[in-house]
C-alpha positions in Angstrom: 208.1 5.4 134.8 206.4 7.8 132.4 203.5 8.2 134.8 205.8 9.2 137.5 207.4 11.8 135.2 204.0 13.3 134.5 203.2 13.4 138.2 206.5 14.9 138.9 205.9 17.6 136.2 202.5 18.3 137.6 203.8 18.6 141.1 206.5 21.0 139.8 203.8 23.2 138.2 201.3 22.8 141.0 203.2 22.9 144.2 200.4 22.7 146.6 196.9 21.1 146.6 195.3 24.5 147.3 197.0 26.1 144.4 195.9 23.3 142.1 192.3 23.8 143.4 192.6 27.5 142.8 193.7 26.9 139.2 190.9 24.3 138.7 188.4 26.9 140.0 189.8 29.5 137.6 189.3 27.0 134.7 185.8 26.3 135.8 185.1 30.0 136.2 186.3 30.6 132.7 184.1 27.8 131.4 181.2 29.3 133.3 181.9 32.8 131.9 182.0 31.3 128.4 178.7 29.5 129.1 177.2 32.7 130.4 178.5 34.6 127.4 177.1 32.0 125.1 173.7 32.2 126.8 173.8 35.9 126.7 174.7 35.9 123.0 171.8 33.4 122.3 169.4 35.6 124.2 170.7 38.7 122.2 170.3 36.8 118.9 166.8 35.7 119.9 165.9 39.3 120.9 167.2 40.6 117.6 165.2 38.0 115.7 162.1 39.0 117.6 162.6 42.6 116.9 163.1 41.9 113.1 160.0 39.7 113.2 158.0 42.6 114.8 159.3 45.1 112.2 158.3 42.7 109.5 154.8 42.2 111.0 154.4 46.0 111.3 155.6 46.4 107.6 153.1 43.8 106.4 150.3 45.3 108.4 151.1 48.7 106.9 151.0 47.1 103.4 147.7 45.5 104.1 146.2 48.7 105.4 147.5 50.6 102.4 146.1 48.0 100.0 142.7 48.2 101.8 142.8 52.1 101.6 143.6 51.8 97.9 140.7 49.4 97.3 138.3 51.7 99.2 139.4 54.6 97.1 139.0 52.7 93.9 135.6 51.5 94.9 134.6 55.1 95.8 135.9 56.4 92.5 134.0 53.7 90.6 130.8 54.5 92.5 131.3 58.2 91.7 131.9 57.4 88.0 128.8 55.3 87.8 126.7 58.0 89.5 128.0 60.6 87.1 127.2 58.3 84.2 123.7 57.7 85.5 123.1 61.5 86.0 124.4 62.2 82.5 122.0 59.5 81.1 119.1 61.1 83.1 120.0 64.6 81.8 120.2 63.4 78.2 116.8 61.6 78.7 115.3 64.8 80.0 116.7 66.8 77.2 115.6 64.2 74.7 112.1 64.2 76.2 112.0 68.0 75.9 113.3 67.7 72.3 110.6 65.1 71.5 107.9 67.3 73.0 109.1 70.3 71.0 109.3 68.2 67.8 105.8 66.9 68.4 104.4 70.4 68.9 106.2 71.5 65.7 104.7 68.6 63.8 101.2 69.5 65.1 101.7 73.1 64.2 102.9 72.0 60.7 99.8 69.8 60.3 97.6 72.6 61.4 99.2 75.0 59.1 98.8 72.6 56.2 95.2 72.0 57.1 94.5 75.8 57.2 96.3 76.1 53.9 94.1 73.4 52.3 91.0 75.1 53.8 92.1 78.5 52.4 92.9 77.0 49.0 89.5 75.2 48.9 87.8 78.5 49.9 89.6 80.4 47.2 88.6 77.8 44.6 85.0 78.0 45.6 85.2 81.8 45.5 86.8 81.6 42.0 84.0 79.3 40.8 81.4 81.6 42.3 83.0 84.6 40.4 83.2 82.6 37.2 79.5 81.6 37.6 78.5 85.2 38.2 80.4 86.5 35.3 78.5 84.0 33.0 
């Protein structure tokens, strides 16, 4: 009896076979639309993920390039610092060599002056002795 009631109800809602087919088709169309919508949303989500991934890749690449540039600049600065230090050492060595040469010449001149002074002193002593000898 219950089954018959249901059938009767159904028949009351769906009067003809063609109307029932039309409603079924609408339901299927709705399902299809939701499937298409879900597929579209999945594709949209995937596209957004890909865009985000691409942005992240670009950002990382930029970071790598910046780090490489910074390393190159540091290496260049270090090379320049070492070159300046080497040039300063060479300049000091040249100055020192010049100072050493000047000091050596001064010492030679000093020795020569002392030698001349001793010779002069010796000569004066001899002259003094000669005068004393003559006076006697």
